C-alpha positions in Angstrom: -20.3 7.6 -5.6 -21.7 5.0 -8.0 -19.2 3.4 -10.2 -19.7 4.2 -14.0 -21.1 1.5 -16.2 -21.7 0.9 -19.9 -24.3 -1.5 -21.4 -22.7 -3.7 -24.1 -25.0 -5.3 -26.7 -24.6 -8.4 -28.7 -27.6 -8.4 -31.1 -27.4 -12.0 -32.7 -29.6 -13.8 -35.3 -31.4 -15.7 -32.7 -30.6 -14.1 -29.3 -29.8 -10.8 -27.7 -27.6 -10.6 -24.6 -26.6 -7.5 -22.5 -23.5 -7.3 -20.4 -22.6 -4.4 -18.0 -19.1 -3.2 -18.1 -17.8 -1.7 -14.8 -14.4 -0.7 -13.4 -14.4 -4.1 -11.6 -15.1 -6.1 -14.7 -18.1 -7.4 -16.5 -21.3 -9.1 -15.7 -24.0 -10.7 -17.9 -27.6 -9.3 -17.3 -30.6 -11.1 -16.4 -33.3 -10.5 -18.9 -36.5 -11.5 -17.2 -37.6 -15.1 -16.7 -36.0 -16.1 -19.9 -32.5 -16.1 -18.2 -29.5 -14.2 -19.6 -30.7 -14.1 -23.2 -33.7 -12.8 -25.1 -34.8 -14.5 -28.3 -34.8 -11.9 -31.1 -38.4 -12.4 -32.1 -41.1 -9.6 -32.0 -44.8 -10.1 -32.6 -46.9 -7.1 -33.4 -50.5 -7.1 -32.3 -53.3 -4.6 -32.0 -52.3 -4.1 -28.4 -48.5 -3.5 -29.2 -45.5 -5.9 -29.1 -44.8 -9.3 -27.7 -41.2 -10.4 -27.4 -38.8 -13.4 -27.0 -39.9 -16.9 -26.5 -43.6 -15.8 -26.4 -43.3 -14.3 -29.8 -41.3 -17.2 -31.2 -43.8 -19.7 -29.9 -46.5 -17.8 -31.8 -44.7 -18.2 -35.2 -46.6 -21.5 -35.8 -50.0 -20.0 -35.2 -49.6 -16.3 -36.2 -46.8 -16.6 -38.6 -47.3 -13.3 -40.7 -47.4 -11.1 -37.5 -43.9 -12.3 -36.1 -40.6 -11.0 -37.1 -37.2 -12.3 -36.3 -33.9 -10.2 -36.3 -32.2 -12.3 -38.9 -32.9 -10.1 -42.0 -31.6 -7.1 -40.1 -28.4 -8.9 -39.1 -28.0 -10.5 -42.5 -29.2 -8.0 -45.0 -27.4 -5.0 -46.4 -30.3 -3.5 -48.3 -33.6 -4.6 -49.9 -31.8 -6.5 -52.7 -31.5 -9.2 -50.1 -35.2 -9.8 -50.6 -34.5 -11.5 -53.9 -31.6 -13.7 -53.0 -32.1 -17.5 -52.8 -30.7 -17.4 -49.2 -33.4 -14.9 -48.1 -36.1 -17.1 -49.6 -34.8 -19.9 -47.5 -34.8 -17.8 -44.5 -38.5 -17.0 -45.2 -39.3 -20.6 -44.5 -39.2 -19.9 -40.8 -38.6 -16.2 -39.9 -42.2 -15.0 -40.4 -43.4 -11.6 -41.0 -43.9 -9.8 -44.4 -40.6 -8.3 -45.4 -40.5 -5.5 -48.1 -38.5 -2.6 -49.3 -38.8 0.7 -47.3 -39.0 4.1 -49.0 -35.3 4.6 -48.6 -34.6 1.2 -50.3 -33.5 -0.4 -47.1 -35.1 -3.6 -45.8 -38.6 -2.9 -44.3 -41.3 -4.7 -42.4 -45.0 -4.4 -42.6 -47.0 -3.6 -39.4 -50.7 -2.9 -39.5 -50.4 -2.2 -43.3 -47.7 0.4 -42.8 -44.1 -0.1 -43.8 -41.3 0.7 -41.4 -37.5 0.3 -41.5 -36.4 -3.2 -40.3 -34.4 -1.3 -37.5 -37.8 -1.1 -35.7 -37.2 -4.8 -34.7 -33.8 -3.7 -33.2 -35.4 -0.7 -31.5 -38.1 -2.8 -30.1 -35.9 -5.6 -28.8 -33.4 -3.2 -27.1 -36.3 -1.2 -25.7 -37.6 -4.4 -24.0 -34.3 -5.7 -23.0 -33.3 -2.4 -21.4 -36.3 -2.4 -19.2 -35.0 -5.6 -17.5 -31.7 -3.9 -16.7 -33.0 -0.5 -15.7 -32.4 -0.9 -12.0 -28.9 -2.4 -12.2 -27.8 0.1 -14.9 -29.7 3.1 -13.5 -26.4 5.1 -13.5 -25.5 4.2 -17.2 -26.7 6.4 -20.2 -24.3 4.8 -22.6 -23.9 1.8 -24.6 -21.3 -0.2 -26.8 -22.3 -2.0 -29.9 -20.8 -5.0 -31.9 -21.0 -5.4 -35.7 -20.0 -7.6 -38.6 -17.2 -6.1 -40.6 -18.8 -6.8 -43.9 -21.9 -4.5 -42.9 -22.1 -1.2 -44.9 -21.2 1.9 -42.9 -24.5 3.3 -43.7 -26.1 0.4 -41.8 -23.8 0.9 -38.7 -24.7 4.5 -38.5 -28.5 3.6 -38.5 -27.7 1.0 -36.0 -26.3 3.8 -33.7 -29.2 6.2 -34.4 -31.6 3.5 -33.4 -30.1 2.9 -30.1 -29.8 6.7 -29.5 -33.6 7.0 -30.1 -33.9 5.1 -26.7 -32.0 7.8 -25.0 -28.6 6.0 -24.8 -25.3 7.4 -26.2 -23.3 5.1 -28.3 -19.7 5.4 -27.0 -18.2 2.8 -29.3 -18.7 0.1 -31.8 -16.3 -2.9 -32.2 -16.2 -5.7 -34.8 -17.4 -9.1 -33.7 -14.1 -10.6 -34.2 -12.3 -8.0 -32.2 -14.7 -8.5 -29.3 -14.2 -12.2 -29.4 -10.4 -11.7 -29.4 -10.7 -9.5 -26.4 -12.7 -12.2 -24.5 -10.1 -14.9 -25.5 -7.1 -12.6 -24.3 -8.8 -12.0 -20.8 -9.7 -15.8 -20.6 -6.1 -16.8 -21.3 -4.7 -14.2 -18.8 -7.1 -15.3 -16.1 -6.1 -18.9 -16.6 -2.4 -18.3 -16.7 -1.2 -14.7 -15.7 2.3 -15.3 -16.5 1.9 -16.8 -19.9 2.1 -13.5 -21.7 4.6 -11.8 -19.5 7.7 -13.1 -21.5 6.6 -13.3 -25.1 3.8 -12.6 -27.5 1.7 -15.6 -28.7 -0.6 -16.1 -31.8 -4.1 -17.5 -31.0 -6.7 -18.8 -33.6 -10.4 -18.6 -33.2 -13.1 -20.1 -35.4 -16.6 -18.8 -35.0 -19.7 -20.6 -36.5 -22.6 -18.4 -36.0 -26.2 -19.3 -37.2 -25.7 -17.7 -40.6 -22.1 -16.7 -41.1 -18.7 -18.0 -39.9 -15.2 -16.8 -39.7 -11.7 -17.5 -38.8 -9.5 -15.0 -37.0 -5.9 -15.0 -35.7 -4.7 -12.7 -33.0 -1.4 -11.6 -31.5 -1.6 -11.5 -27.7 0.8 -9.9 -25.3 0.7 -8.7 -21.7 -0.5 -5.4 -23.0 -1.3 -6.2 -26.6 -4.4 -7.4 -28.6 -4.0 -7.3 -32.4 -6.0 -8.9 -35.1 -3.6 -10.2 -37.7 -5.9 -12.4 -40.0 -9.5 -12.6 -40.7 -11.5 -14.7 -43.2 -15.3 -14.6 -43.3 -17.7 -16.8 -45.0 -21.0 -14.7 -44.9 -23.3 -17.3 -46.4 -22.5 -20.4 -44.3 -23.3 -21.1 -40.7 -25.1 -23.5 -38.3 -28.4 -23.0 -40.1 -27.0 -24.8 -43.3 -26.5 -27.9 -41.1 -30.2 -27.7 -40.2 -31.1 -27.8 -43.9 -29.1 -30.9 -44.3 -31.1 -32.6 -41.6 -34.3 -31.4 -43.4 -33.1 -32.9 -46.6 -32.2 -36.2 -44.9 -35.9 -36.2 -43.3 -37.5 -35.4 -46.6 -35.5 -38.2 -48.4 -36.7 -40.6 -45.9 -40.2 -39.5 -46.2 -40.0 -39.9 -50.0 -39.1 -43.5 -49.5 -41.6 -44.3 -46.8 -45.4 -45.2 -46.7 -46.2 -41.6 -46.1 -44.6 -40.3 -49.4 -48.0 -38.8 -50.4 -47.3 -36.0 -47.8 -43.8 -35.0 -49.5 -45.4 -32.2 -51.7 -46.8 -30.5 -48.4 -43.3 -29.3 -47.7 -42.0 -26.1 -49.6 -38.9 -24.2 -49.0 -38.7 -21.5 -51.7 -40.7 -18.7 -50.3 -43.6 -20.8 -48.8 -46.9 -19.2 -47.9 -49.8 -20.0 -45.5 -50.0 -23.6 -44.2 -46.8 -24.5 -46.1 -44.8 -21.8 -44.3 -45.9 -23.1 -40.9 -45.1 -26.6 -41.8 -41.7 -25.5 -43.0 -41.1 -23.9 -39.6 -42.1 -27.0 -37.8 -39.6 -29.0 -39.9 -36.7 -26.5 -39.1 -37.5 -26.6 -35.5 -37.4 -30.3 -35.5 -34.1 -30.2 -37.3 -32.7 -27.7 -34.8 -33.6 -30.1 -31.9 -32.2 -33.1 -33.6 -28.9 -31.2 -34.3 -28.6 -30.5 -30.6 -29.2 -34.2 -29.7 -26.7 -35.3 -32.3 -24.0 -33.3 -30.5 -24.1 -35.9 -27.7 -25.9 -38.9 -29.0 -25.5 -41.3 -32.0 -29.0 -40.7 -33.3 -32.0 -38.5 -33.0 -35.7 -38.7 -33.8 -37.2 -35.9 -35.9 -41.0 -35.5 -35.6 -43.3 -33.2 -37.5 -46.9 -33.0 -36.6 -50.0 -31.7 -38.3 -49.1 -32.6 -41.9 -51.7 -32.7 -44.6 -55.5 -32.8 -44.5 -55.6 -35.5 -41.8 -53.0 -33.7 -39.6 -50.6 -36.6 -39.6 -47.4 -37.0 -37.7 -44.2 -38.0 -39.3 -41.3 -39.4 -37.4 -37.9 -40.7 -38.6 -34.7 -41.7 -36.8 -31.6 -40.0 -38.1 -28.2 -41.4 -37.3 -25.0 -39.4 -36.5 -23.4 -41.2 -39.3 -26.0 -39.9 -41.8 -25.7 -36.4 -40.5 -21.9 -36.3 -40.7 -21.9 -37.7 -44.3 -24.5 -35.0 -45.5 -22.5 -32.2 -43.9 -19.0 -33.1 -45.2 -19.1 -30.4 -47.8 -20.0 -27.8 -45.2 -17.4 -28.9 -42.7 -14.8 -28.7 -45.5 -15.9 -25.2 -46.4 -15.6 -23.9 -42.8 -12.3 -25.8 -42.4 -11.0 -24.0 -45.5 -11.3 -20.7 -43.5 -8.5 -21.8 -41.3 -6.2 -22.9 -44.3 -3.6 -20.3 -43.9 0.1 -20.8 -43.3 -0.1 -18.4 -40.3 -1.4 -21.2 -38.3 2.1 -22.6 -38.3 2.9 -20.2 -35.5 -0.5 -20.4 -33.6 -0.2 -21.7 -30.1 -3.9 -22.0 -29.1 -7.2 -22.6 -30.9 -10.6 -21.7 -29.7 -14.2 -22.2 -30.9 -17.2 -19.9 -30.5 -20.7 -19.6 -31.8 -23.4 -22.2 -31.4 -22.4 -24.2 -34.4 -19.1 -24.9 -32.8 -20.8 -27.6 -30.8 -21.2 -29.8 -33.9 -18.6 -32.6 -33.4 -17.8 -33.3 -37.1 -17.3 -29.6 -37.8 -14.9 -29.1 -34.9 -13.0 -32.3 -36.0 -12.7 -31.0 -39.7 -11.3 -27.6 -38.5 -8.8 -29.2 -36.0 -7.6 -31.5 -38.8 -7.1 -28.5 -41.1 -5.2 -26.7 -38.4 -3.1 -29.7 -37.4 -1.8 -30.0 -41.0 -0.3 -26.5 -40.6 1.5 -27.4 -37.4 5.3 -27.2 -37.4 7.1 -30.6 -36.7 7.2 -31.2 -33.0 4.8 -28.3 -32.4 1.4 -28.8 -30.8 -1.5 -26.4 -31.1 -3.5 -26.4 -27.8 -7.3 -26.7 -28.2 -8.7 -24.4 -25.6 -12.3 -25.1 -24.3 -12.6 -22.6 -21.5 -14.5 -20.0 -23.5 -18.3 -20.0 -23.4 -19.3 -20.0 -27.1 -22.7 -18.3 -26.4 -21.5 -15.4 -24.2 -18.0 -14.7 -25.5 -19.1 -11.9 -27.8 -21.0 -9.9 -25.4 -18.4 -10.4 -22.7 -15.6 -9.5 -25.1 -17.4 -6.2 -26.0 -17.5 -5.3 -22.3 -13.7 -6.0 -22.0 -13.2 -3.8 -24.9 -15.1 -1.0 -23.4 -13.2 -1.3 -20.1 -9.9 -1.3 -22.0 -10.4 1.6 -24.4 -13.1 4.0 -23.2 -12.1 7.1 -21.2 -15.1 6.4 -18.9 -13.1 3.8 -17.1 -9.7 4.7 -15.4 -6.9 2.2 -16.4 -3.8 1.2 -14.6 -2.4 -0.4 -17.7 -2.6 0.9 -21.3 -3.3 -1.8 -23.8 -2.5 -1.5 -27.5 -5.6 -2.9 -29.2 -5.6 -2.9 -33.1 -8.1 -4.3 -35.5 -7.7 -5.2 -39.2 -9.4 -3.7 -42.3 -11.9 -5.8 -44.0 -12.2 -3.6 -47.1 -10.0 -1.3 -49.2 -10.7 2.3 -48.6 -9.9 4.6 -51.5 -9.9 8.3 -52.4 -11.2 10.4 -55.3 -10.5 14.2 -55.4 -12.5 16.4 -57.8 -13.2 20.1 -58.1 -16.3 21.2 -56.2 -18.2 21.6 -59.4 -17.0 18.1 -60.4 -15.6 19.3 -63.7 -11.9 18.5 -63.0 -10.5 15.3 -61.5 -7.4 15.5 -59.4 -7.0 11.9 -58.3 -8.9 8.7 -58.6 -8.7 5.4 -56.6 -5.9 6.4 -54.4 -5.5 3.9 -51.5 -5.9 5.5 -48.1 -6.2 2.1 -46.2 -5.7 -1.4 -47.7 -7.5 -4.6 -46.6 -5.3 -6.1 -44.1 -4.1 -2.8 -42.5 -4.3 -2.3 -38.9 -6.5 0.4 -37.2 -7.3 2.6 -35.4 -4.7 4.4 -37.5 -3.9 7.6 -39.3 -2.7 7.7 -43.0 -1.5 10.6 -45.0 -2.4 11.1 -48.6 -0.9 13.9 -51.0 -2.9 15.1 -53.9 -2.3 18.0 -56.4 -5.3 20.4 -56.7 -5.9 23.9 -57.9 -4.6 26.9 -55.9 -7.4 29.3 -54.5 -10.3 26.8 -55.2 -12.6 24.4 -53.5 -12.4 20.6 -54.1 -14.1 17.4 -52.8 -12.4 14.6 -51.1 -14.6 11.6 -51.4 -13.6 8.5 -49.5 -15.3 5.2 -50.3 -14.8 1.4 -50.0 -14.0 -1.2 -52.7 -17.7 -2.1 -52.7 -18.3 1.6 -53.9 -20.0 2.8 -50.8 -19.2 6.4 -50.1 -17.8 6.5 -46.5 -17.3 10.2 -46.1 -17.0 13.4 -48.2 -15.2 16.5 -47.3 -15.3 20.0 -49.0 -11.9 21.7 -48.7 -11.1 25.3 -49.8 -7.4 25.8 -50.6 -6.2 29.3 -49.8 -4.4 31.5 -52.3 -0.7 31.0 -51.9 0.8 33.5 -54.4 -0.1 36.7 -56.4 0.3 34.6 -59.5 -2.9 35.0 -61.7 -4.2 31.9 -63.4 -4.5 28.2 -62.6 -1.8 26.6 -60.6 -1.6 23.3 -59.0 -0.4 22.8 -55.4 0.3 19.8 -53.2 -2.2 19.2 -50.2 -1.4 16.7 -47.6 -4.6 15.1 -46.2 -4.5 13.2 -42.9 -7.3 10.5 -42.4 -8.2 8.7 -39.2 -9.9 5.3 -39.1 -11.8 4.4 -35.8 -12.9 1.2 -34.3 -16.4 1.9 -35.7 -15.0 2.2 -39.2 -15.9 6.0 -39.2 -13.2 7.8 -41.3 -12.5 11.5 -40.4 -10.3 14.0 -42.0 -7.9 15.1 -39.0 -6.1 17.8 -40.9 -5.2 19.3 -44.3 -2.1 21.1 -45.2 -0.6 23.0 -48.1 3.0 24.1 -48.0 3.0 23.6 -44.3 0.1 25.8 -44.0 -3.0 24.6 -42.1 -6.2 24.6 -44.1 -9.1 25.8 -42.0 -12.0 25.8 -44.4 -13.1 22.1 -44.3 -16.8 21.0 -44.3 -18.0 17.4 -44.1 -20.7 17.1 -46.7 -21.3 13.3 -46.2 -22.6 11.7 -44.1 -25.8 13.8 -44.1 -26.2 14.4 -40.4 -29.7 16.0 -40.9 -31.0 12.8 -42.5 -30.1 10.7 -39.6 -31.5 13.2 -37.2 -34.8 12.9 -39.0 -34.5 9.1 -38.8 -33.9 9.2 -35.0 -36.9 11.6 -34.3 -39.1 9.3 -36.5 -38.1 6.3 -34.5 -38.7 8.2 -31.2 -42.2 8.9 -32.4 -43.0 5.4 -33.5 -41.7 3.9 -30.3 -43.6 6.4 -28.2 -46.8 5.5 -30.1 -46.2 1.9 -29.5 -45.3 2.3 -25.8 -48.6 4.4 -25.3 -50.6 1.5 -27.0 -48.9 -1.1 -24.8 -49.4 0.8 -21.6 -53.1 1.2 -22.3 -53.3 -2.4 -23.0 -51.7 -3.3 -19.8 -53.9 -1.1 -17.7 -57.0 -2.5 -19.6 -55.6 -6.0 -18.8 -55.1 -5.2 -15.1 -58.6 -3.8 -14.8 -59.9 -7.0 -16.5 -58.1 -9.3 -14.2 -59.2 -7.3 -11.1 -62.8 -7.3 -12.1 -62.6 -11.0 -13.1 -61.0 -11.9 -9.7 -63.7 -10.0 -7.8 -66.5 -11.6 -9.8 -65.3 -15.1 -9.1 -64.9 -14.4 -5.4 -68.5 -13.2 -5.2 -69.6 -16.1 -7.4 -68.0 -18.6 -5.0 -69.4 -16.8 -1.9 -72.4 -17.8 0.2 -74.5 -15.0 -1.3 -78.0 -16.4 -2.2 -79.4 -16.4 -5.8 -80.8 -13.0 -6.7 -80.2 -9.9 -8.9 -76.7 -9.5 -7.4 -75.4 -13.0 -8.2 -77.3 -12.8 -11.5 -75.5 -9.8 -12.6 -72.2 -11.4 -11.5 -73.0 -14.4 -13.9 -73.8 -12.1 -16.6 -70.5 -10.1 -16.3 -68.4 -13.2 -16.1 -70.0 -14.5 -19.4 -69.3 -11.0 -21.0 -65.7 -11.0 -19.9 -65.1 -14.5 -21.3 -66.8 -14.1 -24.6 -65.5 -10.5 -25.6 -62.7 -8.1 -25.1 -64.2 -5.1 -23.3 -62.7 -1.6 -23.9 -61.4 0.3 -20.9 -64.7 2.3 -21.0 -66.8 -0.8 -20.9 -64.8 -2.3 -18.0 -65.3 0.9 -16.0 -69.0 0.7 -16.6 -69.1 -2.9 -15.4 -67.1 -2.0 -12.3 -69.4 0.8 -11.6 -72.6 -1.3 -12.2 -71.2 -4.0 -9.9 -70.2 -1.5 -7.2 -73.7 0.2 -7.2 -75.4 -3.1 -6.9 -73.1 -4.3 -4.2 -73.8 -1.0 -2.3 -77.6 -1.4 -2.6 -77.3 -5.0 -1.3 -75.2 -3.8 1.7 -77.8 -1.0 2.4 -80.7 -3.6 2.2 -79.1 -5.6 4.9 -78.9 -2.6 7.2 
């Protein structure tokens, strides 16, 4: 019997990774020739979609048809389009982003606007093809999310993946997944370390566009997040901008200063957008070099009417001086007194490789050390794969799909306050307003009970929302008549709410005078709306797959015909009508893109002439 497996997904700003979770542990998936990651870039063409490094490479030449996953990961809604940070993103992410009909972020493909989740669906569809054989017994997935994402976005995230025929068994916050990976890594390194006592471990993650600091409590059977601090608008990408600014400053003081105005960053278009992309790519490469060398050369080619090349050497000292403020901001994430009791510090995320950033964080943490107490810097975690592997460990430790010899206590921490309003069903009478159900910093999964006085023998709405005013859930509750008293009477109703790992909040029970209330209806979220969304995405993906299969079949026919023509052309056949036709068909194949019907006609024409030549020889 095949052992069960679950596909765990890490959808990052730049790369996508898949990990298979099994009874025996987790394993990173190979995603084609690109290795164990897939660049989150999609290019839409008349023949369908192109993915990964091939799509990313096309940014410079076909900028407006290439989309990156950054906006999906970073944006909450279409208001992101007008923020300065998005205008900077536009310098190198490509594509035409817009507002979809439901006011979410949209993308434009062949003059039609689709929700930006089409990028996610496309990338996952492509990635899952690579692991189809090794995950053939898996029909389920686990996702990771950022805790500051709106719940509406998480639900659409789930629906998008389910449009691919996979059931979402769970969602975990990115910091909890990283904590799980750190726990397992520490246990594998020293099994006995956690047997005697619990320890606190700190982790600083520097992603491409956001960063956070988290502190966990680890035990032999315990994983608990005790502190989180996110900076949603600061990441490794901001260090790239500093390198770009150094480059442009040197350009302004050089003999090529006349080219300075060719560079634009605030929503560039056309050639300026392609040039901005080249500059960002050069900065990214220079940043990698500066993690191991004292200097790096940034080169940007094709600048101005004469397509000039610009090169400047940037020293590590210049880079560190220009990024002091960024390092200080990220180090501030770890400026909590809880670090006084932390035993181990780990770094994750691509930006964690920047030496000056690590030094700033370590210095901030060391200042919190107790006298005679040393915080160990642990370097055993792979910063690139930690999130995906951690999600797999969480799946193994929490899902019923996997039998467990040891039961772990795993708790996350609330990022937002969750509040409750109760009103009459016609919304004319307010029973309570802004009652805290869960507070920021509370642990979950967890249950909380709230009591509210409402009218007897009447229906009321229990509306649960976050402190950002997003409605998380709404329930219509009908209170039964408790007495024969005629007229309005208030009774006390106890509501028991459950908060899950995926931040979904459910009403587990409602009681009045110890009597269970049975008439409870969930009025929000609107399941029907998400079902329509799923069906639309299934249709869109099906149309694109049909287009891509037809293009693949046409390409195979084209290649087979071309190979046959070249073979005949290089043969010893004498000049004549047969060889003349071969030459004509080769020119036609090279100068145009024949349709499938035209390719079939060419093959038929070639076969008929080939047959007549054979018959004439006989």
